[in-house]
BABADO-299717 format. One record per residue: residue in one letter; x, y, z of N, C-alpha, C in turn. Coordinates in steps of 0.1 Angstrom, whole numbers, plus 2048, in hexadecimal, padded with zeros to 3 digits. Example, Ala and Ser with C-alpha at 12.3 -4.5 7.8 and 13.67 -1.06 7.14 Angstrom:
REM BABADO-299717
a8847C784E87B7D384E8847DF84Es8807EA8478897F584788180084F
***
This chain:
REM BABADO-299717
m8F88977628EC89F76C8DB89F75Fk8E08A17548D08A47518CA88E74Cd8D188A74A8CC87974A8C387775Es8C88797628C88777708BA882774m8B888A76C8AA89377089D88D76Av8A188076389487D75E88C87476Fl89587177A88F86D783887878788l88188678987888E78C86E88D785f86E88777585F88976C854883776p85A86F77584886D78384687278Fv84F87C79184A8847A284889179Cl84989C7948468A478E83B8A8782l83889E77D82A8A37718228A0779p82389778380F89178880E89E791i81789E79E8188AB7A28178B77A2l8178BF7908178C778C8098CB784s8088BE77F7FA8BD77B7EF8BC785g7F08B678D7E68B979C7E78C479Ea7F18CB79D7F08DA7A07E48E4798g7EA8E07877E68E977F7D38E3782m7D18D87867C38D37857C18DF78Bf7BC8E77957BA8EF79E7BA8FF796c7C28FD78F7C29087837B090877Ci7B09047737A48FA76B79A90076Er79190A76678690F76C77B906771k76F90E77676590B77F75D8FF770s75A90476975490275D7598F3755v7608F27557678ED74C7618DC74Dk75C8D77457578C874275E8BA74Dr7588B475275E8A97597618A3753g7678A174276889573A77789C73Av7748A67337878AE73578A8AE740l78B8B07507908A776079389D759c78989275779587F75479B88374Eg79A88673D7A48867387AF88E739y7B089873D7C189F7407C189874Ft7B988E7587BF88A7607C687A761g7C18737527C28697527CF868745c7D387173A7E18767337EA877743a7E787F74E7F18817567F787775Dl7EC86C7627EF85E7627FD85B75Al7F485B74F7FB84F749809854746l80986574181586574482286574Fg81C86775C826866768827854767a81D84976481F83B76182D83A75Bl82B84374D833841743843840747f84385274A856856750854845756a84D84076385083676D85682C762v84D82B75985081E75585F82074Dw85F82A74886E82E73D87A82B74Dl87982E75688183276088581F766l87C81776588080976B88680175Fp88D8017578957F97518A37FE754g8A58057538AF8117548BB81175Dp8C781B7618CF81676A8CC81E775d8D481977F8D481F78E8D482D78Av8D08367918D384578C8CE84D799s8D185A79B8D38617A98D087079Ff8CA87D7AA8C78877A68C388F7B6t8CF8977B78CC8A17BD8C78B17BFl8C08B27C48B68BB7C28B88CA7C8f8BD8C87D48C28D37DD8C78CF7E9h8C98D67EF8D08D57FB8C98DC808l8C68D08128BF8DC8228CA8DF826t8D98D28278E68D982D8EA8CE828d8FA8D38299058CC8249048BB825r9018B482D8FA8A582C8E98A482Fl8E38AC8288D68AA8258D08AD819p8D28A68108CD8AB8008BE8A47FBv8B78AD7F98A68A57F28AB8A17EAy8AE88F7E78BD8877DE8B087E7DEf8AD8767CD8AC8727CA8B28677C2r8AE85C7BD8B38567BB8AD8467B7l8B183A7AE8A58307A98AE8257A9d8AA81E7B78B080C7BC8A88077B4d8AD7FA7BA89E7EA7B78947F07C0m8917F27CB88C7F57D787F8017CFg88780B7CC87D8147C287A8117B7r87E8087AE8788097A086C7F77A8l86C7F57B18607E77B88537F37BAf8547FE7BD84C8077C184580F7C0l8518197B585081F7A884281679Ca84C80879C83D80279582F7FB796v82F7FD7A88237F47B081C8067AAv8218107B181A8197B181281E7A7g81C82079D81582278D80981D78Bl80A8127878018047827F380978Ev7F38057967E78057A57E18157A2w7EC8197A47E68277A07DA832797v7E382C7887DF82C77C7D282877Al7D081B7817C28167807BA818785a7BE8197917B38257997AB82D797g7B68377907B084478E7A9844782f7AB8387737A283776D79982F770f79882D77C78982478277F831789s78B83778978184478E77984B78Af77A84977D77485877476384E76Es75F84576F75183D77475184477Dy75483B78775283C79975384979Cl75485379B7548647A274686F79Dk74186379173986C78B726870795q72C8697A171A86A7AC7288757B1y73387D7B373A8857BA73B8947B4e73A89D7B873D8AA7B574D8AB7BEn74E8B77B375E8BA7B57648B27B5n7638AE7A87728A179D77B8A979Fk77C8BA79D78B8BE79D7958BD7ABr78B8C07B17938BD7BF79D8B17C4f7938A47BE7968957BF7A48957B7f7A28977AB7A98917A37B38997A2g7B58A97A97C28B17A87CD8A87B4f7C28A47BB7CB89F7CD7CD88F7C9y7C588B7BF7CC87B7BA7DB87D7B4l7DB8837A97E688779F7F488C7ABi7F28947B47FE89A7BD80088F7C7g7F88887CB7FF87D7D28008707C6y80286E7BB8068677B78178697B4g81A8777B382387E7AD82E8777BDv82687B7CA82C87A7D883386C7DBm8278617D08288527D78358507CEn83B85A7BF8428547B785285E7C2a8498667C685D86C7CB85D8617DBl85A85D7DE85A8537E98638487E6s85D8447DA8648377D18708397D0l8748497CC88484D7C488A8567CCs8858537D988B8597E189C8517E8g8A485B7E98B18537E78B78517F5n8B08637FE8B985E8118AB85E815l8B085D8238A585F82D89D86B82Di8A387682D89C88882F89688B825t89688381B89088680B87C87D80Ff88487381387686981786C86E823y87987382A868879835865884831l86B88F82886589D82685889581Bf85688A81285088A80883F87C80Fy84A87881B83F87182583687882Fe83C88983383488D83782589282Em82D89882382389F81681A89B812l81D88880F81687B80B80487A813t80987E8267FC87D8337F488E82Cl7F68998297F68A68287ED8A6817l7F28A18117E989F8047E5896800t7E28888077D787E8047CE882810l7D08908177C088B81E7BA88F816p7BA89780E7A989C8097A5893802l7A98887FE7A887D7F479B877805v79E87580E79986B81A78B87281Fm79188281C78488E81F778890818h77B88880A77588F7FC76A8957FBe75D88580574F88780874C89280Cg75689A8177558A582074A8A182Ct74589582B73D894838740895846r73989585074089485B74D88585De74387A85C74D87485D75B874853a75887484876687984076C883845i76888A84E76F89685477A89585Em77188B86577B88787177B876870a78087286978986686379286C855g79587A85379F88084D7A688485Cl7A58878617AA89286C7B0885875k7AD87C8797AF86E87D7BC86A875y7BB86786A7C986585D7D286E863l7CD87F8647DA8868627DF88786Ef7DA88887F7DF88688C7E887888Ff7E58718877E785C8877FC86587Ds7F586487380586886A80986D86Dl80787D87781188487E815881889g81587888C81887589A82386C897g81D86088A82985788783486187Fa83186887A83B87287484787487Ey84187B88684A88189185287689Am84E86B89A8548618A086285D898v85F85C88B868858882879864885l86887488587687B885883878893f8798758A08868728A688F86C8A8g88E85F89A89585589D8A185C88Fl89786188A8A586B8808B0872881y8B087A8918B38808908C387B899f8BF86D89F8CA8638A28D085D899v8C885B88C8D285587F8DD85C87By8D386A8788DE8758728EE87387Fr8E987488A8F987489190486C891f8F885F88D90185589290884D880s90785887890784886C91485E868n91785685691E86384E915864845t90A85D84490686283A8EE86183El8E68618308D88618348D585882Bt8DF85981E8D98508128D983F816f8CB84180D8CD82F8138D7828809t8DE81D8128E881680D8E2806811p8E47F78098E07F480E8E87EC81Ar8E57E48238E67DE8308EE7EE83Cg8E97FA83A8EE8018428F680F842v8F381A8478FD82184990282A851l8FB82285C90682586C91282286Cd91882987192882C87692F82287Fv92F81787D92F80C88893C813894s94881E88D94B82689894A82F8A3l93B8328A093183E8A692B8358AFv92882B8AD91E81D8B091F8188BCs92B8178BE93280C8CA92D8178D4g92680B8DC9248138EE91B81A8E6n90F81A8E19048238DE8F881C8D8e8FB8088D38F28078D18E38028D9s8E18088E48D48078E98CC8118E2l8D181B8E08CE82C8DD8C682B8D0l8D28208C88CC81D8B88BF8188BDl8C18108C18B88078C38A480B8C4i8AA8148CE89D81F8D289A8238C5a8A282E8C189D8368B189C82C8A9a89B8218A889A81789C8898148A3f8878118AA87B80A8AD86E8168AEs8768228AF86D8328AD8698358A4m87583389C87183188B86682A880l86D81D88B85F812881857814888l84D81889B84681B89A83C826892g84982D88F83F83888B83983787Bf84482D87583E82586383081F866s83581786F82C80F86F819818875v81C82087881382B87C80982786Bk80F82F85A80482D85780481C84Ba80E81485680B80784C7FF801853g7F78098617ED8048687F57F8872m7FD7F68778027EF8827FB7EC88Bf7F57E88947F27E78A37FD7F28A7p7FD7F78B67EF7FD8B67ED80C8B2f7F380C8A77F281C8A07E681788Eh7DD80A8917D680A8867C680F884s7C48148927B581C8907B3824885w7BB82C87F7B78348757B582D869l7B68248687B481B8587A9819854p7A281086279380F85C78981385Ev78D826864784830866787835858a79483B85279884884579183C839h79882F83879582782678482A827p77D82382B77081E82A767830828v76A83682A76484482D76E84E81Ba77584981677B84F80A773846800p7748517F476B8477EA77783C7E5a7728337DB7758267DB7838297D0p7848307CA7968307C479E8377CDa7988407D679F8467E37A58397E5s79C8307EC79E8247F77A881B7EFa7A58167E47B08137DE7BD8147DEv7C081F7E17CC8267E17D38267EEl7C98257F57CD8298047D281D80As7C98128067C880780B7D27FC807g7D28007F97E37F97F07EF8007EFl7EB80B7F27FD8127EE80281D7F8i7F78278007FC8308057FF82A815v7F881D8167FE81181F80B80E822k80F80A81481D80A81482780F815a82182381282D82A814836826824g82C82482F83181F83A839810839v83680A82F83F7FD83084F803829l84C80781F85780C819861810822g85981E82D86682383786981A83Bm86181084286A80784B8767FD848i8737FB83887E7F582D889800829r88880C82E89480F82789981483Av88F81184689C8148518A2807859v8998018558A07F08568AD7ED84Df8AA7F08408B47E78398BB7F182Dy8B97FD8338C480A82A8C5811831i8C48128458CE8198488D080F857f8C58088618CF8078698D67F4867g8CC7F085D8D87E38558CA7D685Ea8CB7D18588C67C485C8CC7BB869d8DA7BD8648E57B386F8E07BF87Cf8E27C987D8E07D38878D87D2892l8CB7C988A8BC7CB8928B87BC893r8C57B188F8C07A388F8C179E89Cg8B87958A38B87918B28B779C8BCt8B37A78BB8AF7B48C38A47B28CFw89F7BB8D58937B98DA8887C68CAv8947CC8C68847D68B98817C78B2q88A7B98AE8847B78A18767AA8A7t8797A88B487379F8BC8687A98C1t8657B28C58577BB8C88517BB8B7m85A7C08AF8527C58A084B7BA89Al8547AF89884B7A489684379F89Fl83D79A8B28377998B78277A48AAl8297B18B28237BC8AD81C7BD89Es8247B489281E7B188A8137AA88Bl81779B88B810790894804793897v80A79D8A37F67A08A97EE7A4898t7F17B38997EE7BA88B7E87AA882v7EC7A78827E87998757E1794878f7DD7908887D078688B7C279188Cm7CB79E8927BE7A289B7B57AB88Fg7BE7AC87F7B97B78767AC7AA870s7B279E86F7AA79386879D794872m7A079287C79378F88578879A887l78E7A58877817B38887817B0876a7877B086F77C7B08607737A085Fy77579A86776D793866760796870l76579D87875979E87D7507A987De7547B386E74F7C286C7447BD85De7377C685E7317C385472F7C7847g7367D684D7397E283F7437DA839l7407D782774C7D48207597DB821k7517EC81A7627F681B76A7F1829k7627F183476A7EE84076E7E2842r76A7D98417707CC84177A7CD837l77A7D182D78A7CF8257957DA82Ca7907E38337997E98377A37E1842y7987DF85179C7D48547A67C884Cs7A57CA8477A87BA83B7B77C083Bt7B97CD8367C57D28357D27D583Fv7C97D784E7CD7D68557D77CE85As7D57BE8577D57B58577E27AD850q7E07B383B7E47AE8387F47B283Av7F17C18377FE7C983D8067C783Fs8027BA84E80D7B98568147AE855y80C7A784D81379C8458207A083Ci8207AA83B82D7B08318367B683Dl8347BD84683E7BE8528407AE859f8367AA85883E79786284C79885Bg84579684885579084086079A842l85E7A98438667B284686D7A9856f86B7AF85E8727A986987379B86Bl86F79185F87F787864886787864l88D78F85D89C79685689F78D852d89C78284789D77983E89D77A82Ca8A97778278A377A81A894772811t89176981A88576181787976981Dg87A76C82686D77282C869782825l87A78582387A79781C874797810t87778680486C7847FC8607837FBg85B77E80685277D80984478980Ba84979481184979F81684B7AA80Dl8507AA8038557B17F58447AB7E9l84479C7E983A79C7E083079E7E6h83079B7F381C7A07FD81C7B17F7t8287B77F88247C57F68237C97E8a8277BF7DB8237C17D08117BD7CDf8107B27D48027AF7D37FC7B27D9h7FB7B27E57F07BA7EC7EE7CA7E4a7F47CD7E07EF7DC7DB7E67D97CEf7EA7CF7C67DE7CA7B97D07C67BEi7D17BE7CC7CB7B07CE7BF7C17D5k7C47C57DF7BC7CE7EA7BC7DA7E1a7C07DE7D67BB7EB7CF7A97E07C8g7AF7DD7C37A17CD7B97997CC7C5l7987C97D378E7C97DA7817D57DBf78C7E47DF7867EA7E37817F07D8l7807F07C87807F37BC76F7ED7BAc7737DF7BC7667D87BF75A7DB7C4a75E7DF7D57557E37DD7527F27D9g7597F87D37578057D07468047C4a7497FD7BC7467FD7AD7387F57B4i7347E87BA7267E67C37237F07CCl7237FA7D37207FF7D871E80F7D4t72480F7C571D81B7BE70F8157B4q7128057B07088047A56F78007AFt6FD7F77BC6EF7F47C56ED7FC7D3g6FA8077D96F880C7E16F28087F2k6FC7FD7EC6FB7F47F87067F07FCg70A7EF80A71C7EA80871F7E281Br7137DF81B7177D68297127C5821i71A7BD82C71A7B482570D7A7825g7077AD82E6F77A882D6EC7AA81Fe6F47B48136E87B88116ED7B3804l6F67AB8046FF7AA7F26FC79F7EEt6F17977F96E778C7F26E478D7E3g6EC7867D86E877F7CB6EC78E7C4i6FA7957C46FE79F7C370579E7B4g70678B7B570E7867A670178479Ak6FC7897A26F07867956F078F78Br6F579E7976F17A678B6FF7AC785m7057AA7917157AE78C71D7A778Bp71F79678472C78A78473578E782v73979C77B74979D77574F7A3784t7437AA78874F7B27947507AA79Dl74679E79E7457977AC75178C7AAw75578979A75E77C79976A78779Ac76C79479B77979C79A77979B7ACy77279F7B277179A7C177578E7C4t7717867C17767727C37827747C3i7857777B57957727B179B77A7BAg79B7877BC7A27917CA7A378C7D6s7967857DA79477C7E57A07747E9l79E76A7DD7A675B7E17B075D7DDs7B87687D77C576D7D67CB7717E4l7C577C7EC7C47817F77C6775801i7BD76E8027BE76280A7C9753808g7D17557FD7D87507FC7D97457EDi7CF7427ED7CB7357E67D37327D6p7DB7267D57E17247C87D67267C2p7DB7277B07E272F7AC7E773D7ACt7DD7487B87E37537B87EB7557BFa7EC7647B77FA76E7B87FB76A7CFg7F176F7D87F676E7E57F97617EAf7F87557E47FD74A7E780F74C7E5l8107517DB81E7537D98277597E8s8257667F08237697F6824761803k81576380481875B81482374D818w82474680982B738808836740810n84274880884E74A80A84D750817l83F75C81D84376482A840755838c83A74A83283B73F84084773783Di84F73483085A72E82F866737835g86274383886F74F83E86B74D849a86774D85385C74A85F86473D860l86273085C86972386387872585Dh88472D85788C73085689373D864t88974086688D74B87489574487Ek89E74B8858A874488D8A274A89Fl89774F89A88D7568A88807488AAp8867428B487B7368B586F72F8B5v86C7408BE85B7418C18527428B2f85D74F8AB85775289F852745896a85C73989585873488B84D72988Aw84A72D89483D71E89383272D896l83473589A82573A89F82474688Fg83074A88882C75387E82574C877p82474287081F736868810736872v80A72D87B80572F87E7F8739881v7FD7448837F77578827EE752875l7FD7518687F975685A7EE750858l7F173E85E7E87378577D873985Fv7D473F86B7C87428727C474F86Cs7CA7548697C87608617C1761855a7CC7568497C275383D7B575183Dl7AE74684A7A173F84B79F74E852l7A275785879876185B79476984Bt7A476A84779D77583579576E832a79375B82C78B75482577D75E82Dg77C75683677075B83B76C76C83Cy76F77583B76D77A83B76778582Bl76F77B82277178281776877A80Cl76776E80E75E76480A74F764806p74B76681573A76B81373777180Bv73B77F8087337847F973177F7F0t73F7747ED73A7697E27317677DFi7337607EB7297507EE71B7587EFr7177617F770B7667F470776D7E9g70D7727DE7107787D270976E7CAf70E7627C970C75A7BB7027537C2f7017507D16FE7437D66F17477DEp6E974E7D86DD7587E06D17507EAg6D37457E76C97387EF6BB73B7E5d6AF7317E76A57307EE69C73E7EAt69E7457F969574B7FB69975F7F3f6A375B7E76A876B7E569E7657D9l6927757D768D7797CB69477E7C6e68E77E7B66917827AC6917987B2k68379D7B66867AA7B568C7B17C1q6957A57C76A07AA7D46AC7B27CCr6B07AB7BC6B97AF7B76B87BF7B2e6C47C37B76C77CE7B46D57D47ADg6D87DC7A76DF7E47A36E27DA795k6EA7E278A6F47DC7806FF7D977Fe7027D17727167D477071E7DE770a7247E177872C7EF7777347F5767p7347FC76573A8027577447FF757r7477FB7467527F774175C7FB744g76180C74476A80A74D76C808759m76480576176A80177176C7F076El7657EC76776B7DD7667767DB75Aa77A7E57577847E17517917E2759v7927EC76579A7EA76C79F7DE776l78C7D877C7897D37817927C577Dl78F7C476D7917B476E7A67B7766l7A97C17697B97C07687C17BE777l7B97C077E7BF7C378D7BD7AE790a7B17AF78C7AC7A078C7B679C783a7BA7987787C379276F7CC78F776f7D279A77C7E67A07837E479378Ds7D978F7947D778879E7DC77B79Al7D77777917D976A7887E676D786l7E777177B7F17747737FF770777a7FD77778480C77478D80D76D796g8047657968067587A180274A793l80974C78E806741780815746778f81574E77782574E77683075777Cp83375578783A75978D84B75C792g84E75578885D755786863763786g86376A77E86777677D86B780789l85F77F79185B7857998647817A3i8667777AA8677727B187776E7B6q87C76E7A788E7707A589177E7A6k88678B7A48897977A788D79E7B0f8817967BA87E79C7C688D7957D0s88D7877D189877D7D28A47827D1a8A678C7C48B37937C58B379F7CEi8AA7A57D08AB7B57D88AB7B17EAa8A77A37EB8A77A07F58B17987FCg8B97977F38CE7917F08D179C7F3q8CF7AA7F18D27B57EF8D97B8800l8CC7B58038CA7BA8108CE7B681Di8CA7A981E8CB79F8268DF799827
***
């Protein structure tokens, strides 16, 4: 029992530290707040790292009813998300120490930022569906202040839209949860599903409706069409560190929910070849293309990156719903890689906005003359998101295309790779103009037009680390591919 209680450390330490932030008196210097937040983030991450190489353990906190325990368990899927969340959340947090100098009320931001980290760890470690659902609802409520931090009318309206969409999606999940409870013996996440065969017989159509409802509900957080419109509104108005974790990690809470429902509750075999699989594949491809096109047409850099997230997260969903080992491997790879890449891109955008006050693409001509390191980090992240070898994004998109070619659904065997390729071209079209204009402003660019200076060292260090990961993961992918392939093999 004592050994298994260590599962609570990465959850409770950030949550309690965040709650403690609100007890600190207002007169405390900003440096003390940053030190307190940094120590809490690092300790939470260290506890998470301590768990990663250990055995699978579980811990029941308490029971809501006999069949509904609040239950935590460490498995391979949880390890993946725990590692990704920890690294990105900590790096974005350290970036915020320099970035938030321009804002007031940093105590509120840091408090909710720490609590959000603990809740994301709780989602990663949730051992059953009811525990996951409880923390999924908490994630929406406790990250809402990050979206609304600036306090402007635009930020408040964006936060309310995020709230209403997320709660609506959660209610759709709850609808399906009732049926899962009725037709299974347990809600504990189990590879290949938990449905009771004797109860399912004759009720397949009802369960498919329940599964579809749950998947649509989780797709709201993941930004899939037709529930995507909250994302390009909420992400741009938040401070850059909040945008980084919203776009890189919090949308992945929806992805994790869909993975748990498909592979640990219903099972891939139950959904394979059904209208649910076909519909979700179609919606994911529509979202991939639509998000890329909207990003291409958008002039604001942060909003362009938000539409990009709409598209890129649906790459993951497409691989997931192929219900194929190679496709799932690509989806898991892209889950991790997109978190680092998109966090880096949003932080680059935040650094540019802070140093120059400019956030529209047309205003960034010549920015590379004054902020070369920031723009190089942005360029490396862009190349990776496009899928140019030898960056990390190439590996995940390669596996997604191979998985599509292996599918037994003939239409998606060719439609999937075509849409992914077109989306990659559009991605190049909306990301690389910033690099081209920044480094090659042309003969008409005047010295007096150059504004801004390089970002502070603390911000640059974070950007360099994220850019380095995009390169190193692509150059040395063997261990990651082997690990993710093993996880996919357990589920298919």
